[in-house]
N, C-alpha and C positions, 0 to 999 in steps of 0.2 A: 631445740634447734640451735646450733651454735652460729654465731654471726659476729662480725666486727663492725662496731659503730665508730665512725670517724667524725668528730665534731669539727666545726669550721676552724677554730683556732689551732687545735692539734694538727689538723690536715695542713694548714698553711705553714706551720713551723717545721714539720717533718716530711714535706711533700716528696722531695727527691728520694730520701732514704726509704719512705714507706712504699713508694712505687717500686723501688728496686728490690726491697726485701719481701714484700707481701702480695703485690698485685700481679696478675698475669698481664701480658702485652694487650690482650683484648680488653680487659678491665681498665688498663691504663688509657687505651684509645677512647673508650666511651666516656671516661671521666675527664679527659682532656677536652673532648668535644662538648660536654655538658657544662664545663667549668664557668663560662660566662653567665649561664643561668644560675648556677650555684652562687656565684659572686653577687649577682643581682639580689638574690634572696637574702644574702647576708646583709647587704646594704639596706634592704627594706626591713631588716630585723624580723624576718619570718623564721619561726623555730623549725629549722630544717637540719636533719642529720643525714650523713651518708652511711649506708649499711652495705657491706660487702659480704655475700653468703660464701663461706669457704667450702661448703659441702657441694657435691654434684647436684645440679638442679635441672635435669632434662625436662623439657616441656614447659618450663616456667617462662614468663615474659622476661627478657633480659633486663629491662628497666621497668620498675614499677614503684608505686606509692603506697606506704602504709601510714596509719595514724594511730599513735600509741601515746597515752598519757599526755595529751595535749601537744605532741610534737609530730611533725611530718617526717617520715623516714623514706629517702630516696634509696630504693633497694636494687642492688646489682645481683642478679642470679645468673652467672655466666659460666661457672665451671661445670664441665660435662654437659654443656647446653649448646648444641650446635647452632641453634637459632641466633645466638649472640654474634658469632662470626658471619653467618649467613646473611643477617640484616646488613652488616657493613658491606658485604659484597654486592648487595642489590642497589646500593647507592652510588651514583656517579661520583667520581673522585673529587671534582670541583664543588660538589654539593655536600660532601660528607660532613664537614664541620658545622654547616648551617643546618643540616638535617638533624644531627645529634642534638643541636641546641633546641630545635623545634620539638624534638621528642622530650627533652628535659623540661621544656616550658609546658608541655602537655601535662606532665606529672605535677608541675607547680600549680597548674590550674586545679587539679584534684586537691592539692594542699589548701589552696585558697578557699575552696568550697567547704572543706572540713573546719577550717579555722573560723569561717563565718557561721558555722552551725547549720549550714544549708544542705548538707549531703542528702541526696535523694529527694529533696523538697522542690515542689513547684514554686515559681514566683507567684505572687498574688494574681488571682484572676484565672489561673489554669488549673485543670484537673484532668484525670483520666480514669476510665473505668474498664475493667477486664470484660471481654466478651461473655455474655450471659450464658452462652452454651458450654463454657468451660466449668468443670467441677471445682469446688473450693480450693483444693491444693494447687490445681492448675492455674486458677485465677491469681493466686498469690505469686506463683512463679512467673506468670506473665507480667504482673505489676513490677516485680523486682527486675525483670529483664528490661522493661521499658525505662525504669529508673536508672539502671546502669547505662543504657543507651543515651539518656539525656546527659549524664555526667561525662560520658566519652565525647559527646558532641561539644559540650562546653569546653572540655580540655583541648580538643582539636582546635577550636576557635582561639583559645589562648595561645596555643602553639603558633598558629598562623599570624596572630597579632604580634607576637614576638618577632616573627620573620619580617613582617611589614615594617617594624621599627628598626631592626638591626641588619636586615639583608633584603632591602626592598627591591634591588635589582634582580634578585633570584626568586621573588615571590611566586611568579606564575609557574616556574618550573617546580618549586617545592609544593605548591598547591596541587599540580598535576600528579606529583609523586604520591602525595597523601591520598588523593582521590583514587589512584590506581590501587594503592595498598588497601583501602577500605572496600573497594569493589571486588577484590580478589576472593573467590569462593563465597560471595555474599549471600546470606540468608536474609531477605528483606524483613525489617523490623527487629532483627536480632541485636544482641548487645553492642556490636561495633558497627551497626548500620548508621553512620553519620552523614550519609550522602545528602539528605535533605538540607542539612546545615552547610555542608561544604559547597553546595551549589549556589548558596547565597553570597559566598565570598570569593568568587573567581578572580576578582581584581582587588588589589591592595587597598583601593580607596573605600572599600567596604568596611575596613577596620581602622578608622582614623582617630579614635579617641586616644588621648595621651596615656591612659592606663591600659595595659594589655588586658586587665581583668574587666574593666568597664567596656572596652571595645568588644570583647567576647560576649559579655552579658547582653548587649544591645542586639547583637545578631542572633544570639541564642533564643531570646524571646520571639524574635521574628520567625526563626525556625520552628519553634513550638506552635506558633500560630498557623504556620503554613503546612506542618506535617500532618 
């Protein structure tokens, strides 16, 4: 699979030329929106690269996170992918920048979990079992689905913690937008069912820790206990 990897320094040095020569307007808009989060990651010395997929990627998440050789990859899959533009169109104009930051911070939450070596792991004192009625392969699939769900919940909380710090006046509207997105065509208990956690943070004062990751972690364990 061909891809372009853009490191922080190279991106900073050739930003305008690279955007004009290589990136589509949709890719440019997403990157502009995500840039405050990318800059934050650089300042925090997190090993984050930007990956732009040049081939058509219909059906892929427009923005995603991969972890390869100890580095996080913020992956844009937007060419031939109608969802990339459709997502932008679902966001109110005055919320667009803050929403794209929230989505990028969500991916940074995944990055942090990988870097901590905690991906798919429970915090101490928590565990889960698959329903005994399921056959062995289905039990494994169930446990993997629930692990993904937990990671999505943590990342959602990191995104909202970012909003609380950077866009507090828009917190309730962005929380409502995320709640609506997660409730759309919801299958309870599925990979992106993070509602149990989102309901804990309806107000910005639920995420008050100075670190977006620590703020998320506190509410994440509360959600695990309540779920």
